[in-house]
C-alpha positions in Angstrom: 25.2 7.9 -6.3 24.2 7.9 -10.0 24.9 11.1 -11.8 21.9 13.4 -12.3 21.3 15.1 -15.6 23.1 18.3 -16.5 19.8 19.8 -17.8 20.0 23.6 -17.1 17.7 24.5 -14.2 15.2 27.4 -14.9 13.7 29.4 -12.0 10.5 27.3 -11.8 12.4 24.0 -11.4 14.4 22.3 -8.6 17.4 20.1 -8.4 18.8 19.2 -4.9 21.6 16.8 -4.1 22.0 15.8 -0.5 25.6 16.5 0.7 27.7 13.4 0.9 28.3 13.8 4.7 24.6 13.9 5.2 24.1 10.7 3.1 26.8 9.0 5.1 25.1 10.0 8.4 21.7 8.7 7.1 23.3 5.4 6.3 24.4 5.0 9.9 21.1 6.3 11.4 18.5 3.6 12.4 15.8 5.5 10.5 17.8 6.8 7.5 19.6 3.6 6.7 16.3 1.8 5.7 15.4 4.2 3.0 16.7 7.7 2.2 16.8 10.1 -0.7 20.2 11.0 -2.2 18.9 13.6 -4.8 15.5 15.0 -5.7 13.9 17.6 -7.9 11.1 18.9 -10.1 11.6 19.7 -13.8 8.9 21.8 -15.4 8.4 21.5 -19.1 11.8 20.1 -19.4 12.6 21.0 -23.0 15.8 19.2 -24.0 16.0 17.0 -20.9 17.7 13.7 -21.6 19.8 11.1 -19.7 21.5 7.9 -20.4 23.0 5.6 -17.8 24.8 2.3 -18.4 25.9 2.1 -14.7 23.1 2.8 -12.3 23.9 2.4 -8.5 20.7 3.6 -6.8 17.0 3.6 -7.4 15.4 6.3 -9.4 11.7 7.3 -9.2 10.1 9.6 -11.8 6.5 10.8 -11.6 5.3 12.5 -14.9 2.6 15.1 -14.1 2.4 16.8 -17.5 3.7 16.4 -21.1 5.4 13.3 -22.5 8.7 11.6 -22.5 10.3 8.5 -23.9 12.0 5.7 -21.9 14.3 3.2 -23.4 14.9 -0.2 -21.6 16.5 -3.2 -23.2 16.4 -1.5 -26.6 12.7 -1.0 -26.3 11.2 2.5 -26.5 8.2 3.2 -24.2 6.1 6.3 -24.2 5.7 8.1 -20.9 2.6 10.3 -20.3 1.1 12.3 -17.5 0.1 10.0 -14.7 2.9 7.5 -15.3 5.3 6.6 -12.5 8.7 5.1 -13.4 10.8 2.9 -11.1 14.3 2.3 -12.3 16.2 -0.1 -10.1 19.9 -0.4 -9.4 22.0 -1.8 -12.3 19.3 -1.3 -14.8 20.7 0.5 -17.9 18.3 3.1 -19.2 17.8 6.1 -21.3 15.0 8.7 -21.2 14.2 12.0 -22.9 11.5 14.6 -22.9 9.4 14.8 -26.0 10.2 17.9 -28.1 6.6 19.1 -28.8 5.2 18.4 -25.4 8.2 18.1 -22.9 7.4 16.4 -19.7 7.1 17.9 -16.2 8.5 15.4 -13.7 9.1 14.9 -10.0 12.1 12.7 -9.4 14.0 11.1 -6.6 17.2 9.1 -6.5 17.1 6.9 -3.3 18.9 4.1 -1.6 18.9 2.1 1.7 18.9 -1.4 3.0 15.1 -1.7 2.5 14.9 0.1 -0.9 14.9 -3.2 -2.8 12.1 -4.6 -0.6 10.1 -1.4 -1.0 10.3 -1.2 -4.8 11.1 -4.5 -6.3 7.8 -5.9 -4.9 5.8 -3.2 -6.8 7.7 -3.9 -10.0 7.1 -7.7 -9.7 3.4 -7.3 -9.1 3.0 -4.8 -12.0 5.4 -6.8 -14.2 6.6 -3.4 -15.5 8.8 -0.5 -14.6 6.1 1.9 -15.6 2.9 2.2 -13.5 0.0 4.0 -15.0 -1.5 5.3 -11.8 -2.9 8.6 -13.0 -2.6 12.1 -11.6 -3.3 12.5 -7.8 -3.1 15.8 -6.0 -2.2 14.2 -2.7 0.8 12.4 -4.3 1.9 15.7 -5.8 1.5 17.3 -2.4 3.7 14.6 -0.9 6.5 15.3 -3.5 6.3 19.0 -2.7 6.6 18.3 1.0 9.7 16.1 0.2 11.3 18.9 -1.8 10.5 21.4 1.0 12.8 19.5 3.4 15.7 21.0 1.6 14.7 24.4 2.9 15.9 23.3 6.4 19.0 21.7 5.2 21.0 22.9 8.2 19.0 20.5 10.4 19.8 16.8 10.2 16.2 16.2 11.5 15.0 17.7 8.2 16.7 14.9 6.3 15.3 12.3 8.6 11.9 13.7 7.9 12.6 13.4 4.2 13.2 9.6 4.8 9.7 9.3 6.3 8.1 11.3 3.5 9.9 9.1 0.9 8.5 6.0 2.6 5.1 7.5 2.6 5.3 8.3 -1.2 6.4 4.7 -2.1 3.7 3.0 0.1 1.1 5.4 -1.5 2.3 4.4 -4.9 1.9 0.7 -4.0 -1.7 1.4 -2.8 -2.6 3.4 -6.0 -1.1 0.7 -8.2 -3.2 -2.0 -6.5 -6.3 0.1 -6.9 -5.7 0.7 -10.6 -5.0 -3.0 -11.1 -8.3 -3.9 -9.4 -10.3 -1.4 -11.5 -8.9 -2.4 -14.9 -8.2 -6.1 -14.4 -11.2 -7.7 -16.2 -10.1 -11.2 -15.5 -11.5 -11.1 -12.0 -14.5 -9.1 -10.6 -13.5 -8.5 -7.0 -16.8 -6.8 -6.2 -18.7 -9.9 -7.3 -16.5 -12.2 -5.2 -16.7 -10.0 -2.1 -20.4 -9.7 -2.5 -20.7 -13.5 -2.6 -18.5 -13.7 0.5 -20.8 -11.3 2.4 -23.9 -13.1 1.4 -22.4 -16.3 2.8 -20.9 -14.8 5.9 -23.3 -16.8 8.1 -22.1 -20.1 6.6 -19.0 -21.8 5.2 -17.8 -21.1 1.7 -15.1 -23.0 -0.3 -12.7 -21.9 -2.9 -14.3 -24.0 -5.6 -17.6 -22.0 -5.2 -15.8 -18.7 -5.5 -13.7 -19.9 -8.5 -16.9 -21.1 -10.3 -18.5 -17.7 -9.7 -15.4 -16.1 -11.3 -15.4 -18.5 -14.2 -11.9 -19.5 -13.4 -10.1 -22.7 -12.4 -9.3 -23.0 -8.7 -5.6 -22.4 -9.4 -6.0 -19.4 -11.6 -8.6 -17.9 -9.3 -6.4 -18.0 -6.2 -3.4 -16.7 -8.3 -5.4 -13.7 -9.7 -7.0 -12.9 -6.3 -3.7 -12.9 -4.5 -2.1 -10.8 -7.3 -4.8 -8.1 -6.9 -5.1 -8.1 -3.2 -2.0 -9.6 -1.7 -4.1 -12.1 0.2 -5.8 -15.4 -0.4 -9.6 -15.5 -0.9 -10.2 -17.7 2.1 -8.2 -15.5 4.4 -10.3 -12.5 3.3 -13.5 -14.5 3.9 -12.3 -15.4 7.4 -11.3 -11.7 8.0 -14.9 -10.7 7.1 -16.3 -13.3 9.5 -14.2 -12.1 12.4 -15.0 -8.4 11.6 -18.7 -9.4 11.8 -18.0 -11.3 15.0 -16.4 -8.2 16.6 -19.5 -6.2 15.6 -21.8 -8.8 17.3 -19.7 -8.9 20.4 -19.8 -5.0 20.5 -23.5 -4.5 20.0 -25.1 -7.6 21.6 -25.1 -9.7 24.7 -24.9 -12.9 22.7 -22.5 -15.5 24.1 -19.3 -16.4 22.3 -20.7 -19.8 21.2 -23.9 -18.1 19.8 -21.8 -15.5 17.9 -19.7 -18.3 16.4 -22.8 -20.3 15.5 -24.3 -17.3 13.6 -21.1 -17.1 11.5 -21.1 -20.8 10.6 -18.8 -22.1 13.3 -20.6 -25.0 15.0 -17.6 -25.7 17.3 -17.2 -22.8 19.8 -13.6 -23.8 20.6 -12.6 -23.8 16.9 -14.3 -20.4 16.5 -12.3 -19.0 19.4 -9.1 -20.3 17.9 -9.8 -18.7 14.6 -10.8 -15.4 16.3 -7.6 -15.5 18.4 -5.5 -16.1 15.3 -6.9 -13.0 13.5 -7.3 -10.6 16.5 -4.5 -11.8 18.8 -7.0 -12.2 21.7 -9.9 -14.5 22.4 -13.6 -13.4 21.9 -14.1 -13.3 25.7 -11.0 -11.1 26.1 -12.2 -8.8 23.3 -15.5 -8.3 24.9 -13.9 -7.6 28.3 -11.7 -4.9 26.7 -14.8 -3.4 25.1 -16.5 -3.2 28.5 -13.5 -1.4 29.9 -12.5 -4.2 32.3 -8.8 -5.2 32.7 
């Protein structure tokens, strides 16, 4: 485990290091070995807090909720403000310090596990940065507080297993918030415009060229931007919309499968059934049978 800072802990701050035997047990547990905390805490108005690591052997997450700090990566200094979330991977040398005039307040977690890289490197790649400006979110702060509360039952191994689940929840929440922020502030693609166009064409076919033209982008750049922002291709999203509409029609009407497919632009009923099955995992007829409660 990477060394934590030796910043003196006042009464309103927390630093908790999981005991080494517990970490070893988590590494052998089917739940814990995927992702687990090794140390965690909350530093409030951390005047004088500073840390430098040349050798970093776990992942470090820092959520700044007040004040300011300074992060140094690859000889570049980056200002950290309230609402910023830092992800510092293994082997990444780094330095950080709280600003003197307005020292930061931060939640932090050192973590590891066989899936830690999968959880976190994907977020860094999509953001092309180790700092995510996601803003302040009360629910995320509540999640961190719940994670810190697991230390209060440190005599129970189940409490540490619960901390693994909470950590996973925090990271997936971060991924969601980051996607939402990217969608809101990325001016290169108006997702609402594209999805509105999809909805107005849900009863017919729609090609990528038409969507790209509406976005004033080339086909290549349109698909790339759309997938970066949503994690999916535009045509897959369009098909998903069609099948969701098909489910609605199968739920609220007595129209036949072929007629439902026809209303959504599928002239071939067999092709419509194959597309429906691919998305839903069952055929339109099976879906309707389940809705009616027959098995």
